[in-house]
C-alpha positions as a Python dict, from the first residue, in 0.01 Angstrom:
ca = {
    (1, 'X'): (0, 0, 0),
    (2, 'X'): (-83, 249, -266),
    (3, 'X'): (196, 371, -480),
    (4, 'X'): (233, 738, -508),
    (5, 'X'): (120, 784, -889),
    (6, 'X'): (-194, 539, -795),
    (7, 'X'): (-285, 750, -499),
    (8, 'X'): (-301, 1035, -673),
    (9, 'X'): (-535, 886, -962),
    (10, 'X'): (-720, 740, -717),
    (11, 'X'): (-809, 1057, -547),
    (12, 'X'): (-852, 1267, -914),
    (13, 'X'): (-1106, 974, -1005),
    (14, 'X'): (-1295, 978, -657),
    (15, 'X'): (-1297, 1340, -631),
    (16, 'X'): (-1471, 1393, -984),
    (17, 'X'): (-1728, 1110, -907),
    (18, 'X'): (-1593, 892, -1189),
    (19, 'X'): (-1558, 580, -959),
    (20, 'X'): (-1685, 488, -603),
    (21, 'X'): (-1428, 341, -329),
    (22, 'X'): (-1533, -8, -382),
    (23, 'X'): (-1454, 2, -751),
    (24, 'X'): (-1114, 159, -647),
    (25, 'X'): (-1055, -103, -423),
    (26, 'X'): (-1135, -378, -665),
    (27, 'X'): (-946, -234, -924),
    (28, 'X'): (-642, -217, -680),
    (29, 'X'): (-667, -583, -578),
    (30, 'X'): (-685, -652, -943),
    (31, 'X'): (-371, -445, -1029),
    (32, 'X'): (-167, -624, -746),
    (33, 'X'): (-228, -955, -966),
    (34, 'X'): (-199, -843, -1303),
    (35, 'X'): (40, -532, -1288),
    (36, 'X'): (-189, -359, -1551),
    (37, 'X'): (-223, 23, -1541),
    (38, 'X'): (-518, 134, -1304),
    (39, 'X'): (-700, 305, -1576),
    (40, 'X'): (-715, 16, -1803),
    (41, 'X'): (-850, -219, -1538),
    (42, 'X'): (-1124, 24, -1472),
    (43, 'X'): (-1217, 76, -1820),
    (44, 'X'): (-1244, -289, -1854),
    (45, 'X'): (-1458, -303, -1552),
    (46, 'X'): (-1703, -52, -1739),
    (47, 'X'): (-1638, 185, -1437),
    (48, 'X'): (-1518, 499, -1649),
    (49, 'X'): (-1514, 560, -2022),
    (50, 'X'): (-1233, 628, -2237),
    (51, 'X'): (-1261, 1005, -2199),
    (52, 'X'): (-1286, 1000, -1824),
    (53, 'X'): (-973, 796, -1824),
    (54, 'X'): (-801, 1059, -2042),
    (55, 'X'): (-928, 1353, -1840),
    (56, 'X'): (-806, 1200, -1511),
    (57, 'X'): (-482, 1130, -1685),
    (58, 'X'): (-435, 1492, -1810),
    (59, 'X'): (-493, 1612, -1459),
    (60, 'X'): (-251, 1365, -1323),
    (61, 'X'): (18, 1510, -1524),
    (62, 'X'): (-83, 1878, -1563),
    (63, 'X'): (-207, 1853, -1930),
    (64, 'X'): (-516, 1994, -2045),
    (65, 'X'): (-775, 1721, -2232),
    (66, 'X'): (-865, 1816, -2586),
    (67, 'X'): (-1144, 1692, -2811),
    (68, 'X'): (-967, 1670, -3139),
    (69, 'X'): (-1335, 1639, -3296),
    (70, 'X'): (-1423, 1983, -3212),
    (71, 'X'): (-1026, 2125, -3230),
    (72, 'X'): (-949, 2388, -3510),
    (73, 'X'): (-627, 2192, -3642),
    (74, 'X'): (-364, 2383, -3829),
    (75, 'X'): (-351, 2186, -4133),
    (76, 'X'): (-27, 2369, -4253),
    (77, 'X'): (199, 2262, -3944),
    (78, 'X'): (63, 1863, -4029),
    (79, 'X'): (376, 1799, -4227),
    (80, 'X'): (597, 1866, -3934),
    (81, 'X'): (513, 1489, -3806),
    (82, 'X'): (544, 1159, -3999),
    (83, 'X'): (193, 1023, -3995),
    (84, 'X'): (296, 656, -3956),
    (85, 'X'): (510, 747, -3642),
    (86, 'X'): (203, 967, -3502),
    (87, 'X'): (-9, 659, -3535),
    (88, 'X'): (252, 452, -3360),
    (89, 'X'): (330, 667, -3068),
    (90, 'X'): (-21, 805, -3057),
    (91, 'X'): (43, 1138, -3095),
    (92, 'X'): (-108, 1424, -3295),
    (93, 'X'): (21, 1765, -3393),
    (94, 'X'): (-263, 2042, -3322),
    (95, 'X'): (-98, 2347, -3449),
    (96, 'X'): (232, 2568, -3445),
    (97, 'X'): (198, 2875, -3243),
    (98, 'X'): (474, 3131, -3127),
    (99, 'X'): (727, 2906, -3185),
    (100, 'X'): (567, 2621, -2967),
    (101, 'X'): (456, 2288, -3103),
    (102, 'X'): (104, 2219, -2944),
    (103, 'X'): (61, 1821, -2935),
    (104, 'X'): (-192, 1568, -2830),
    (105, 'X'): (-91, 1256, -2671),
    (106, 'X'): (-293, 952, -2557),
    (107, 'X'): (-32, 845, -2296),
    (108, 'X'): (189, 1077, -2121),
    (109, 'X'): (364, 800, -1954),
    (110, 'X'): (524, 692, -2262),
    (111, 'X'): (868, 810, -2245),
    (112, 'X'): (965, 661, -2612),
    (113, 'X'): (680, 892, -2774),
    (114, 'X'): (793, 1193, -2581),
    (115, 'X'): (1169, 1146, -2660),
    (116, 'X'): (1049, 1124, -3053),
    (117, 'X'): (884, 1428, -3025),
    (118, 'X'): (1159, 1623, -2859),
    (119, 'X'): (1389, 1484, -3111),
    (120, 'X'): (1175, 1595, -3397),
    (121, 'X'): (1027, 1885, -3307),
    (122, 'X'): (1262, 2027, -3058),
    (123, 'X'): (1228, 2114, -2685),
    (124, 'X'): (922, 2372, -2693),
    (125, 'X'): (641, 2143, -2683),
    (126, 'X'): (290, 2217, -2506),
    (127, 'X'): (114, 1882, -2426),
    (128, 'X'): (-249, 1780, -2434),
    (129, 'X'): (-411, 1448, -2327),
    (130, 'X'): (-688, 1275, -2559),
    (131, 'X'): (-824, 946, -2618),
    (132, 'X'): (-637, 706, -2837),
    (133, 'X'): (-957, 678, -3051),
    (134, 'X'): (-934, 1070, -3086),
    (135, 'X'): (-581, 1051, -3226),
    (136, 'X'): (-677, 728, -3465),
    (137, 'X'): (-986, 933, -3607),
    (138, 'X'): (-764, 1271, -3626),
    (139, 'X'): (-502, 1078, -3817),
    (140, 'X'): (-733, 927, -4067),
    (141, 'X'): (-900, 1288, -4105),
    (142, 'X'): (-631, 1460, -4183),
    (143, 'X'): (-356, 1212, -4298),
    (144, 'X'): (-514, 883, -4448),
    (145, 'X'): (-816, 1049, -4601),
    (146, 'X'): (-596, 1279, -4805),
    (147, 'X'): (-408, 965, -4953),
    (148, 'X'): (-749, 785, -5015),
    (149, 'X'): (-908, 1081, -5185),
    (150, 'X'): (-585, 1105, -5418),
    (151, 'X'): (-613, 723, -5459),
    (152, 'X'): (-973, 732, -5540),
    (153, 'X'): (-933, 1046, -5790),
    (154, 'X'): (-632, 828, -5974),
    (155, 'X'): (-842, 516, -6007),
    (156, 'X'): (-1131, 690, -6174),
    (157, 'X'): (-886, 883, -6403),
    (158, 'X'): (-676, 578, -6469),
    (159, 'X'): (-1006, 370, -6522),
    (160, 'X'): (-1223, 611, -6696),
    (161, 'X'): (-1038, 923, -6862),
    (162, 'X'): (-1352, 1004, -7043),
    (163, 'X'): (-1588, 1034, -6738),
    (164, 'X'): (-1658, 1354, -6610),
    (165, 'X'): (-2042, 1385, -6554),
    (166, 'X'): (-2286, 1122, -6414),
    (167, 'X'): (-2498, 1159, -6750),
    (168, 'X'): (-2185, 963, -6929),
    (169, 'X'): (-2164, 657, -6654),
    (170, 'X'): (-2398, 371, -6698),
    (171, 'X'): (-2575, 188, -6427),
    (172, 'X'): (-2303, -94, -6325),
    (173, 'X'): (-2017, 162, -6377),
    (174, 'X'): (-2195, 372, -6099),
    (175, 'X'): (-2290, 99, -5869),
    (176, 'X'): (-1923, -13, -5892),
    (177, 'X'): (-1769, 329, -5812),
    (178, 'X'): (-2014, 370, -5528),
    (179, 'X'): (-1845, 47, -5364),
    (180, 'X'): (-1491, 98, -5438),
    (181, 'X'): (-1318, 70, -5098),
    (182, 'X'): (-1158, 445, -5128),
    (183, 'X'): (-1492, 590, -5203),
    (184, 'X'): (-1661, 389, -4879),
    (185, 'X'): (-1368, 511, -4687),
    (186, 'X'): (-1457, 902, -4804),
    (187, 'X'): (-1840, 868, -4722),
    (188, 'X'): (-1769, 682, -4371),
    (189, 'X'): (-1565, 962, -4288),
    (190, 'X'): (-1808, 1237, -4403),
    (191, 'X'): (-2087, 1090, -4179),
    (192, 'X'): (-1864, 1013, -3862),
    (193, 'X'): (-1709, 1336, -3869),
    (194, 'X'): (-2040, 1502, -3890),
    (195, 'X'): (-2155, 1297, -3560),
    (196, 'X'): (-1869, 1383, -3397),
    (197, 'X'): (-1890, 1750, -3472),
    (198, 'X'): (-2239, 1738, -3344),
    (199, 'X'): (-2368, 1852, -3699),
    (200, 'X'): (-2750, 1862, -3751),
    (201, 'X'): (-2710, 1817, -4133),
    (202, 'X'): (-2463, 1712, -4407),
    (203, 'X'): (-2466, 1898, -4739),
    (204, 'X'): (-2282, 1721, -5023),
    (205, 'X'): (-2297, 1989, -5301),
    (206, 'X'): (-2156, 1943, -5650),
    (207, 'X'): (-1972, 2265, -5774),
    (208, 'X'): (-1848, 2367, -6106),
    (209, 'X'): (-1479, 2221, -6051),
    (210, 'X'): (-1507, 2022, -5722),
    (211, 'X'): (-1764, 1878, -5461),
    (212, 'X'): (-1819, 2066, -5154),
    (213, 'X'): (-1879, 1912, -4803),
    (214, 'X'): (-2085, 2145, -4557),
    (215, 'X'): (-2181, 2075, -4200),
    (216, 'X'): (-2467, 2261, -4011),
    (217, 'X'): (-2373, 2292, -3648),
    (218, 'X'): (-2573, 2501, -3403),
    (219, 'X'): (-2764, 2644, -3724),
    (220, 'X'): (-2475, 2768, -3945),
    (221, 'X'): (-2320, 2613, -4222),
    (222, 'X'): (-1955, 2549, -4210),
    (223, 'X'): (-1741, 2403, -4506),
    (224, 'X'): (-1547, 2086, -4409),
    (225, 'X'): (-1413, 1915, -4735),
    (226, 'X'): (-1366, 2009, -5073),
    (227, 'X'): (-1315, 1695, -5274),
    (228, 'X'): (-1178, 1655, -5644),
    (229, 'X'): (-1457, 1654, -5917),
    (230, 'X'): (-1348, 1350, -6039),
    (231, 'X'): (-1503, 1125, -5723),
    (232, 'X'): (-1826, 1308, -5745),
    (233, 'X'): (-1990, 1012, -5923),
    (234, 'X'): (-1865, 774, -5671),
    (235, 'X'): (-1924, 974, -5376),
    (236, 'X'): (-2296, 1036, -5448),
    (237, 'X'): (-2354, 685, -5584),
    (238, 'X'): (-2228, 556, -5246),
    (239, 'X'): (-2487, 791, -5050),
    (240, 'X'): (-2773, 637, -5290),
    (241, 'X'): (-2685, 301, -5239),
    (242, 'X'): (-2690, 349, -4856),
    (243, 'X'): (-3009, 532, -4857),
    (244, 'X'): (-3176, 251, -5084),
    (245, 'X'): (-3228, 516, -5379),
    (246, 'X'): (-3241, 458, -5748),
    (247, 'X'): (-2868, 522, -5854),
    (248, 'X'): (-2990, 519, -6213),
    (249, 'X'): (-3229, 799, -6172),
    (250, 'X'): (-3068, 1150, -6151),
    (251, 'X'): (-3308, 1380, -6312),
    (252, 'X'): (-3543, 1395, -6007),
    (253, 'X'): (-3550, 1443, -5644),
    (254, 'X'): (-3529, 1140, -5445),
    (255, 'X'): (-3612, 1060, -5070),
    (256, 'X'): (-3404, 771, -4880),
    (257, 'X'): (-3275, 677, -4526),
    (258, 'X'): (-2964, 540, -4382),
    (259, 'X'): (-2930, 386, -4012),
    (260, 'X'): (-2582, 272, -3850),
    (261, 'X'): (-2456, 229, -3509),
    (262, 'X'): (-2214, 463, -3374),
    (263, 'X'): (-2027, 432, -3051),
    (264, 'X'): (-2317, 178, -2936),
    (265, 'X'): (-2587, 408, -3027),
    (266, 'X'): (-2838, 416, -3321),
    (267, 'X'): (-2837, 710, -3565),
    (268, 'X'): (-3054, 760, -3844),
    (269, 'X'): (-2979, 987, -4117),
    (270, 'X'): (-3280, 1117, -4368),
    (271, 'X'): (-3148, 1150, -4673),
    (272, 'X'): (-3255, 1373, -4975),
    (273, 'X'): (-3126, 1419, -5355),
    (274, 'X'): (-3179, 1712, -5554),
    (275, 'X'): (-3075, 1764, -5930),
    (276, 'X'): (-2850, 2062, -5985),
    (277, 'X'): (-2684, 2183, -6290),
    (278, 'X'): (-2339, 2041, -6179),
    (279, 'X'): (-2484, 1711, -6072),
    (280, 'X'): (-2701, 1565, -5754),
    (281, 'X'): (-2687, 1734, -5442),
    (282, 'X'): (-2728, 1534, -5130),
    (283, 'X'): (-2849, 1649, -4786),
    (284, 'X'): (-2836, 1420, -4504),
    (285, 'X'): (-3044, 1523, -4167),
    (286, 'X'): (-2875, 1334, -3891),
    (287, 'X'): (-3159, 1237, -3653),
    (288, 'X'): (-2977, 1129, -3304),
    (289, 'X'): (-3250, 1009, -3057),
    (290, 'X'): (-3066, 1006, -2760),
    (291, 'X'): (-3025, 1415, -2812),
    (292, 'X'): (-3369, 1466, -2942),
    (293, 'X'): (-3579, 1271, -2678),
    (294, 'X'): (-3547, 1499, -2374),
    (295, 'X'): (-3780, 1589, -2094),
    (296, 'X'): (-3950, 1921, -2119),
    (297, 'X'): (-3743, 2050, -1843),
    (298, 'X'): (-3444, 2045, -2069),
    (299, 'X'): (-3574, 2243, -2355),
    (300, 'X'): (-3492, 2578, -2260),
    (301, 'X'): (-3873, 2659, -2107),
    (302, 'X'): (-3822, 2951, -1890),
    (303, 'X'): (-3990, 2870, -1530),
    (304, 'X'): (-4297, 3057, -1630),
    (305, 'X'): (-4344, 2922, -1977),
    (306, 'X'): (-4274, 2587, -1868),
    (307, 'X'): (-4592, 2585, -1612),
    (308, 'X'): (-4819, 2721, -1900),
    (309, 'X'): (-4688, 2489, -2159),
    (310, 'X'): (-4751, 2190, -1879),
    (311, 'X'): (-5096, 2333, -1786),
    (312, 'X'): (-5196, 2324, -2170),
    (313, 'X'): (-5105, 1974, -2252),
    (314, 'X'): (-5251, 1828, -1909),
    (315, 'X'): (-5589, 1925, -2064),
    (316, 'X'): (-5818, 1607, -2165),
    (317, 'X'): (-5894, 1757, -2504),
    (318, 'X'): (-5864, 2039, -2759),
    (319, 'X'): (-5587, 2124, -3013),
    (320, 'X'): (-5226, 2227, -2908),
    (321, 'X'): (-5029, 2397, -3226),
    (322, 'X'): (-4668, 2486, -3238),
    (323, 'X'): (-4502, 2720, -3489),
    (324, 'X'): (-4170, 2780, -3608),
    (325, 'X'): (-3927, 2749, -3920),
    (326, 'X'): (-3774, 2435, -4066),
    (327, 'X'): (-3480, 2335, -3773),
    (328, 'X'): (-3658, 2530, -3497),
    (329, 'X'): (-3714, 2230, -3282),
    (330, 'X'): (-4068, 2180, -3327),
    (331, 'X'): (-4063, 1792, -3349),
    (332, 'X'): (-3837, 1776, -3031),
    (333, 'X'): (-4073, 1981, -2826),
    (334, 'X'): (-4371, 1784, -2973),
    (335, 'X'): (-4194, 1467, -2878),
    (336, 'X'): (-4124, 1564, -2541),
    (337, 'X'): (-4507, 1634, -2466),
    (338, 'X'): (-4607, 1312, -2573),
    (339, 'X'): (-4306, 1125, -2405),
    (340, 'X'): (-4439, 1287, -2071),
    (341, 'X'): (-4789, 1191, -2149),
    (342, 'X'): (-4723, 863, -2247),
    (343, 'X'): (-4873, 595, -1999),
    (344, 'X'): (-4978, 219, -2029),
    (345, 'X'): (-5353, 378, -1992),
    (346, 'X'): (-5318, 615, -2293),
    (347, 'X'): (-5339, 519, -2656),
    (348, 'X'): (-5105, 792, -2848),
    (349, 'X'): (-5141, 789, -3250),
    (350, 'X'): (-4909, 1005, -3479),
    (351, 'X'): (-4923, 1064, -3839),
    (352, 'X'): (-4623, 1229, -3965),
    (353, 'X'): (-4424, 1300, -4284),
    (354, 'X'): (-4140, 1141, -4232),
    (355, 'X'): (-4126, 983, -3869),
    (356, 'X'): (-3835, 1098, -3776),
    (357, 'X'): (-3773, 930, -3417),
    (358, 'X'): (-3930, 624, -3319),
    (359, 'X'): (-4126, 659, -2979),
    (360, 'X'): (-4164, 340, -2751),
    (361, 'X'): (-4501, 273, -2663),
    (362, 'X'): (-4640, 503, -2932),
    (363, 'X'): (-4800, 393, -3262),
    (364, 'X'): (-4627, 589, -3548),
    (365, 'X'): (-4780, 630, -3906),
    (366, 'X'): (-4552, 720, -4197),
    (367, 'X'): (-4773, 966, -4460),
    (368, 'X'): (-4734, 799, -4849),
    (369, 'X'): (-4865, 1004, -5082),
    (370, 'X'): (-4787, 771, -5368),
    (371, 'X'): (-4976, 509, -5214),
    (372, 'X'): (-5272, 742, -5138),
    (373, 'X'): (-5169, 786, -4736),
    (374, 'X'): (-5223, 1161, -4697),
    (375, 'X'): (-5243, 1325, -4347),
    (376, 'X'): (-5603, 1358, -4412),
    (377, 'X'): (-5651, 987, -4520),
    (378, 'X'): (-5461, 859, -4192),
    (379, 'X'): (-5634, 1096, -3987),
    (380, 'X'): (-5956, 945, -4067),
    (381, 'X'): (-5853, 594, -4022),
    (382, 'X'): (-5688, 705, -3671),
    (383, 'X'): (-5973, 834, -3546),
    (384, 'X'): (-6126, 457, -3571),
    (385, 'X'): (-5879, 344, -3382),
    (386, 'X'): (-5986, 471, -2994),
    (387, 'X'): (-5688, 748, -2942),
    (388, 'X'): (-5688, 961, -2660),
    (389, 'X'): (-5406, 1185, -2811),
    (390, 'X'): (-5323, 1261, -3174),
    (391, 'X'): (-4994, 1413, -3320),
    (392, 'X'): (-5024, 1571, -3665),
    (393, 'X'): (-4686, 1635, -3832),
    (394, 'X'): (-4790, 1937, -3971),
    (395, 'X'): (-5143, 2094, -4075),
    (396, 'X'): (-5105, 2211, -4462),
    (397, 'X'): (-5442, 2246, -4578),
    (398, 'X'): (-5793, 2295, -4508),
    (399, 'X'): (-5891, 1926, -4525),
    (400, 'X'): (-5645, 1824, -4255),
    (401, 'X'): (-5728, 2133, -4042),
    (402, 'X'): (-6104, 2023, -4046),
    (403, 'X'): (-6019, 1670, -3955),
    (404, 'X'): (-5796, 1801, -3665),
    (405, 'X'): (-6057, 2009, -3530),
    (406, 'X'): (-6313, 1744, -3536),
    (407, 'X'): (-6076, 1535, -3337),
    (408, 'X'): (-6050, 1771, -3083),
    (409, 'X'): (-6428, 1839, -3063),
    (410, 'X'): (-6495, 1471, -3003),
    (411, 'X'): (-6279, 1448, -2703),
    (412, 'X'): (-5910, 1383, -2842),
    (413, 'X'): (-5614, 1601, -2736),
    (414, 'X'): (-5447, 1692, -3097),
    (415, 'X'): (-5112, 1818, -3144),
    (416, 'X'): (-4982, 1934, -3462),
    (417, 'X'): (-4726, 2218, -3624),
    (418, 'X'): (-4819, 2481, -3858),
    (419, 'X'): (-4621, 2743, -4044),
    (420, 'X'): (-4675, 3087, -3914),
    (421, 'X'): (-4403, 3358, -3772),
    (422, 'X'): (-4576, 3389, -3418),
    (423, 'X'): (-4837, 3219, -3164),
    (424, 'X'): (-5078, 3505, -3242),
    (425, 'X'): (-5094, 3408, -3611),
    (426, 'X'): (-5178, 3058, -3549),
    (427, 'X'): (-5585, 3117, -3491),
    (428, 'X'): (-5572, 3365, -3808),
    (429, 'X'): (-5379, 3108, -4009),
    (430, 'X'): (-5655, 2870, -3951),
    (431, 'X'): (-5944, 3130, -4039),
    (432, 'X'): (-5730, 3195, -4365),
    (433, 'X'): (-5738, 2800, -4460),
    (434, 'X'): (-6105, 2829, -4417),
    (435, 'X'): (-6189, 2711, -4077),
    (436, 'X'): (-6504, 2851, -3894),
    (437, 'X'): (-6366, 3137, -3625),
    (438, 'X'): (-6637, 2946, -3385),
    (439, 'X'): (-6455, 2632, -3429),
    (440, 'X'): (-6118, 2785, -3399),
    (441, 'X'): (-6202, 2932, -3090),
    (442, 'X'): (-6381, 2644, -2923),
    (443, 'X'): (-6090, 2372, -3015),
    (444, 'X'): (-5773, 2538, -2998),
    (445, 'X'): (-5627, 2541, -2611),
    (446, 'X'): (-5300, 2688, -2674),
    (447, 'X'): (-5057, 2822, -2948),
    (448, 'X'): (-4707, 2833, -2929),
    (449, 'X'): (-4420, 2943, -3137),
    (450, 'X'): (-4027, 2863, -3083),
    (451, 'X'): (-3703, 2947, -3220),
    (452, 'X'): (-3334, 2819, -3150),
    (453, 'X'): (-3070, 3039, -3043),
    (454, 'X'): (-2679, 2944, -3004),
    (455, 'X'): (-2575, 2944, -2645),
    (456, 'X'): (-2236, 3116, -2512),
    (457, 'X'): (-1952, 2885, -2493),
    (458, 'X'): (-1921, 2808, -2111),
    (459, 'X'): (-1524, 2755, -2175),
    (460, 'X'): (-1448, 3091, -2299),
    (461, 'X'): (-1767, 3283, -2176),
    (462, 'X'): (-1673, 3690, -2084),
    (463, 'X'): (-1858, 3959, -1961),
    (464, 'X'): (-1886, 4223, -2276),
    (465, 'X'): (-2076, 4560, -2367),
    (466, 'X'): (-2289, 4504, -2670),
    (467, 'X'): (-2294, 4773, -2918),
    (468, 'X'): (-2525, 5055, -2831),
    (469, 'X'): (-2675, 5048, -3175),
    (470, 'X'): (-2786, 4720, -3172),
    (471, 'X'): (-2949, 4748, -2815),
    (472, 'X'): (-3115, 5084, -2968),
    (473, 'X'): (-3228, 4906, -3278),
    (474, 'X'): (-3404, 4611, -3070),
    (475, 'X'): (-3564, 4900, -2889),
    (476, 'X'): (-3429, 4818, -2537),
    (477, 'X'): (-3462, 5097, -2268),
    (478, 'X'): (-3082, 5192, -2209),
    (479, 'X'): (-3176, 5336, -1875),
    (480, 'X'): (-3318, 4980, -1759),
    (481, 'X'): (-3001, 4812, -1876),
    (482, 'X'): (-2767, 5028, -1690),
    (483, 'X'): (-2725, 4716, -1421),
    (484, 'X'): (-2743, 4433, -1698),
    (485, 'X'): (-2467, 4233, -1772),
    (486, 'X'): (-2431, 4047, -2116),
    (487, 'X'): (-2191, 3758, -2184),
    (488, 'X'): (-2017, 3640, -2481),
    (489, 'X'): (-1757, 3359, -2601),
    (490, 'X'): (-1436, 3476, -2703),
    (491, 'X'): (-1356, 3175, -2895),
    (492, 'X'): (-1155, 2868, -2781),
    (493, 'X'): (-1081, 2520, -2874),
    (494, 'X'): (-1383, 2402, -2709),
    (495, 'X'): (-1618, 2569, -2969),
    (496, 'X'): (-1402, 2558, -3267),
    (497, 'X'): (-1323, 2942, -3192),
    (498, 'X'): (-1711, 3016, -3260),
    (499, 'X'): (-1789, 3165, -2921),
    (500, 'X'): (-2090, 2924, -2921),
    (501, 'X'): (-2140, 2571, -2840),
    (502, 'X'): (-2497, 2397, -2839),
    (503, 'X'): (-2858, 2555, -2896),
    (504, 'X'): (-3116, 2669, -2661),
    (505, 'X'): (-3497, 2697, -2756),
    (506, 'X'): (-3682, 3044, -2690),
    (507, 'X'): (-4074, 3016, -2699),
    (508, 'X'): (-4381, 3205, -2665),
    (509, 'X'): (-4682, 3058, -2490),
    (510, 'X'): (-5022, 3152, -2591),
    (511, 'X'): (-5304, 3019, -2356),
    (512, 'X'): (-5645, 3077, -2544),
    (513, 'X'): (-5831, 3273, -2279),
    (514, 'X'): (-6208, 3380, -2273),
    (515, 'X'): (-6079, 3714, -2435),
    (516, 'X'): (-5865, 3565, -2688),
    (517, 'X'): (-6159, 3342, -2771),
    (518, 'X'): (-6371, 3646, -2837),
    (519, 'X'): (-6097, 3793, -3071),
    (520, 'X'): (-6072, 3510, -3274),
    (521, 'X'): (-6428, 3481, -3308),
    (522, 'X'): (-6448, 3858, -3449),
    (523, 'X'): (-6180, 3728, -3702),
    (524, 'X'): (-5921, 3996, -3529),
    (525, 'X'): (-5583, 4014, -3660),
    (526, 'X'): (-5261, 3841, -3545),
    (527, 'X'): (-5152, 4219, -3402),
    (528, 'X'): (-5452, 4268, -3201),
    (529, 'X'): (-5455, 3899, -3056),
    (530, 'X'): (-5066, 3959, -2954),
    (531, 'X'): (-5157, 4286, -2785),
    (532, 'X'): (-5400, 4156, -2565),
    (533, 'X'): (-5203, 3856, -2502),
    (534, 'X'): (-4921, 4037, -2380),
    (535, 'X'): (-5137, 4221, -2172),
    (536, 'X'): (-5253, 3900, -2004),
    (537, 'X'): (-4879, 3838, -1902),
    (538, 'X'): (-4766, 3632, -2238),
    (539, 'X'): (-4382, 3663, -2300),
    (540, 'X'): (-4298, 3713, -2650),
    (541, 'X'): (-4015, 3548, -2838),
    (542, 'X'): (-3831, 3854, -2817),
    (543, 'X'): (-3906, 3883, -2451),
    (544, 'X'): (-3791, 3537, -2388),
    (545, 'X'): (-3466, 3556, -2618),
    (546, 'X'): (-3375, 3910, -2413),
    (547, 'X'): (-3394, 3721, -2104),
    (548, 'X'): (-3183, 3435, -2172),
    (549, 'X'): (-2931, 3708, -2314),
    (550, 'X'): (-2923, 3901, -2007),
    (551, 'X'): (-2902, 3598, -1812),
    (552, 'X'): (-2571, 3519, -2022),
    (553, 'X'): (-2699, 3198, -2226),
    (554, 'X'): (-2700, 3347, -2540),
    (555, 'X'): (-2588, 3680, -2681),
    (556, 'X'): (-2765, 4015, -2776),
    (557, 'X'): (-2629, 3952, -3141),
    (558, 'X'): (-2776, 3606, -3169),
    (559, 'X'): (-3106, 3719, -3069),
    (560, 'X'): (-3103, 3982, -3353),
    (561, 'X'): (-2976, 3729, -3592),
    (562, 'X'): (-3275, 3452, -3515),
    (563, 'X'): (-3568, 3690, -3405),
    (564, 'X'): (-3729, 3838, -3702),
    (565, 'X'): (-3680, 4226, -3788),
    (566, 'X'): (-4066, 4254, -3779),
    (567, 'X'): (-4087, 4129, -3444),
    (568, 'X'): (-3782, 4373, -3298),
    (569, 'X'): (-3959, 4672, -3458),
    (570, 'X'): (-4260, 4618, -3286),
}
């Protein structure tokens, strides 16, 4: 016979489809023997995750689930709880607001913990539920890391009172500083917190009197830490040691790579150092294959654009080029296309600088300019490797463009990126590089451009009326918009009070039709090509972005921020 508690918990787990009837029955049978909590048994069985357990527990006790990695903690309120007690009881103080203490707790059934909180903070408490791992990470981030930073600073000051700049530190001392326990914990915390916050880049920036740490989240930089200047040499050295860089060399830029395991998945960091007037700046690009290798259907293509793109990449030969600024998702789109085309009967070879993600079953070549392996040299060798499909990381010069076109002419399907503002500028850019117009017209089968816009947070999404001035600036017909509904995020704990969470691609797809080929042959400008393409049904970047705004996926303000003002004025 089920207890009332287990009956309700089991119903929640079944309703949310976290478990099956058979899994619940098996767990209850085990519970009769072990008398362990149902959720622990299901976790040990591998039927539910720790997060799912916390979410079910929260619903059972009427407490909302909170992810502390994305919660804007009120640091001024932290002193109200002793960190050792907080860790012992599995609780964390989120904020003090309107006289109420907002507390996250890992186990709402822990009466001792609740009694401690009421005795310490009073009766006016709002409870949330979270995972024990979340609690431990938050305590380390907000309590323990402060002590670690202080200890690291004290050790540097005590042992080396004369050290101010890296230039004054010998190589052995730099390595020693980079391997000291406090510095290791600081660097580990910087990297793990960035992963938890869904950051794409970490900026470790030396300033005049401090070391600033910023994360790029959904395309926007957010400051996260300001570390003492004294520990700068140790933090920079630790990052360079992990990246296999020369820690003695700080006068020239260097590149490196870090690979680590995080919660069962492999995360790569592409690392770059740059000498500045206040020391070396380090930028880490986070490469999470689990988030990058997505099917085309999940990249944000409109149904119309998706069909056009699928048709283009299904051609047996020709050249497909994609443009967009750094960080616009070009690599993700190209990898998704290759993954779709990757079969046992197809030989796919790529040449990249650098290889960002490792693709199963695909031959990837890393450019090494110092060793003489350039895009052009690699491409010549690739053509002797009997490829069906070739991916070129970027067409930067005439030589690479010519070889890519030769490959397309000789029966290969070639994918590449190129830097232009829009799809219509791609043919003209190739011609500007010195490629003959008739070669461009005969090999280019598809030109695409894309950008990334932030998505409205689903947890705080509300209807709103955008300022009339913005709509007029974009050039929208106000009469056509009278029935349109726009949305924005009010800002909540889920999105760190930004109103946005995640990003989606906006694209324009330009198939090279016979009419477009004639314009390319005539050396027509990008404006003329774009005009004809629009008449043939091409949706521009602005068109696609506005459609996503009217569908409630993004906001008008975000469209204006991301899409160039030149296109808006057109």
